[in-house]
C-alpha positions, 0 to 999 in steps of 0.5 A: 072657219066658214063663219069667219070667212063669211064675216070677212067677206061681208065686211069687205063688201060693206067697205067696198065703195065706201068713203073710207075705202076710197081714202085708203086707195088714194093714200096707197096710191100716193105712197107708191107714187112718193116711193117712186118719186124718191127712187127717181130723185135718188137716181137723178142725184146719183147721176149728178154727183158722179158726173160733177167735178167740183166736190170730190166727196160727192163724186166718190160717195154719191148721194150719201156724201151730201149728208156731210153738209147736213151734219156740218150745219147741225154740228154747231147746234149740237155742240152749243146745247149738248156737247160743249162744257159750260165754260169752253164755248166761244165767242161767249160760253154758256155760263156767261150767256146763262148769267145774262139771261137770268139777270135780264129776266130778273130771276135769281142769279145766285148759284149753289154748292161751289164755283165751277170756275177754275181759279188755278190757271195762270191769268185768272183774275180775282178781287182782293176783299178787305177785312172790314168792308163798308156797311150797306148803309155806308155805300155810296151811289155811283159817282157822277162823272163830267165829260167834256168840260170845255164843250158848250154843253158838257155831259154829266152822268152816273151811268157805269155800263152803257150800250155800245154802237149797234147801227139801225140796219145792222140790228132791227127796228124793234131791237133799236126800240127795245134798247132805247127804251131800256136805256132810258129806264136804266139811265144809261146811254145808247150809242147809235152806231155808224148807221146814222140817227133813226127815229127809233133811237129818239123814240125811246127817249134815252141819252144818245151818243151819235157815232160818226163813221167813216161814211158819215151816215146821217151827217154827210154831203152827197160826196161823202164828206162831213156836212156841218149843217147836218152836224149842227142840227144833230147837236141841237137835239137834246137827246144827243149828248156826245159825238163819237168819231169812229176810227176803227172797230175791234172785229175789223180794224182797218176795214170799213163797215159792211151792211149786206144789200139784203138788209138795206131796206127803203127806210134804212136807205133814207136814214143812211142816204144810200141806194136801197138794196145795195151793199153799204160799204164804208171807207176803211178810214176817214179820208181827211184824217191822216195824222194825229194833228188831223184827228185832233182838228176833226175832234175840235171841229165837231165839238165846236159845231155841235157844242157837245163833248166829242171823242173817238173810238178805236182798237189799238194795234200799234201803240207807240203813237199814244205818247205822240198823241198825248204830247200833241194834246199838251202842246196845243192845250188840254182844251183841244183834247178829245173828251173821251176815248172809246177803246174796243177790243180785238175780240169785239163783235160785228155783223159782218167782217172778214175772218182774217180781221176778226181772228188776227188783227188788233190787241185785246182789251186786257192788253190795250186798256192798261196801255192807254190808261198808263199813257194818259196818266204819264202825260197827266191827261187821265182826268181830262180824257175819259176812257170808255172800255168795250169788247166782251165785257158782259159780266160784273167781274169783267166790268169791275176789272176794267174799272180797276185798270183805269176805265171810267165807263164800260160799254157793251153791244153783245151783252145787251144783245143777249139781254134782248134774247140773242142765242148766239146763232151766228147768223147776224150777216144772213138776215135770218136771225131767229130772235129778230135782233139782226134781221129785217124779215118781218116774220122773224121780227115778230118774236121780239116784243119791244115792251118785254125786251126793254124791261130785260135791257133795264134789268140787265143794266141794273143787275150788272151795276148792282153786282159791280157795286157788290164787288167794290164794297167787298174790296173796301170802297164805297162805290165802283169808280174808286176801284184801282189796280190794288183791288184785283189780283192775277194768277201767275204762271208759278201758281202765285197771284200778284196785284194788277198794280204789280202786274201792269207795273212790269210794263215799264216801257214799250220794250217790256211786252208780255211776250218778253217777260212771262206775263199771261192773259187775264182770264175770267173763264177757265180755258178748255186747254191749259195755259202756257207761257209764251217765251 
């Protein structure tokens, strides 16, 4: 023991005054100080919680009540990555996102063993394969479609799956550049969104659709009205192929666009012609459009000034006016018809909108698309007015369904956002997007490499088109635009499917609504709760 004690004493003497000992002393002091500060902080938080009157949980459970907010914030991430099943998330489930990611990366999109999709619930859509499909060598390329035969410069394109409107401002500079370059490589068009034409839309070299929002960004006078001189200058740009007048958007029908002031940088302010750093709020409709007649007048005016095909975008709610629209077009002459109609779904996306509008207003695409297509066919306008379907159509099956119902084109915004790397963080309106897509924070934008993401956009567009062609060939047609309602079936509530022709054929009049005849919602993913009929 004496030897051990002597050795210990000698070691202590050696360490005493050394650098190591001094470091240990400092760390010990900091640790004790940290414990003290923590204790004082807890006491302060306790006093604050028990004396404040705004939060009952914190008042009744001081300090520990604050963990509720932490768990609430972390909950969505745990549900997304650990607890939610592959096909039960909203707005897009893991199975949908995973397919887009694989397609965009160019990796294998095949699956093994069997489908995890439940084919039994009412509303489930499937496609009717034919016994003798065309051989691969007999398959045709997607057909070229002409839009705007009465415009001075009609637009002809074979593109099937295009990029829907996303404004520069709502999305970042590298995101616009990646989309524009990817669209050019894939041969699809890119809609500018209502935020005006930025240099980055042009830089990629893609065909562009210029969207005219209610605030007329990019083609407005100082008072917010339409400026013909600026409109004519835009029409002279060869890259701009069409003009789209935005009446409404799926996620916020009846409400103008909202761009938070935190996103209104100096550059965005110049593009839009608005003050920097202030919220950018568009009117809820075009002030000069108060009737069907006004709408057709505006369409004709934009087409005459620009020389380019012109149409409009809307989400349907009230639908009786479609017959009045078609009747007015036939009265004026088909040369006065809009060249296309972009139909958005009530469950379409946005950067920011009131929850009441996102959740409750408008008709979903499964109901509104056949209504629009049938109205155009009744009035013999279906070959004059092209239909562009938009709203949560991000996989080949959904695109093929829209073609079967009657769409000529399909557009998507969020599908292409996923191809850029979007992880559905639901932070589009906070300028904190972790993938750099919907933020103007330079540090976060660094994560979005334009060259890599442009390739992902191209691969995604190509893969969707390819697999839609696969479905079409399986159904016995040589190219996707020959699909019709006989080529798809929908499961009924009695467990027996019917063709879409029979299903939508039961909508014989405005009175024959799905809510009155037992029809149910078409489904591409198994719902997390059983389907039921709505009496």
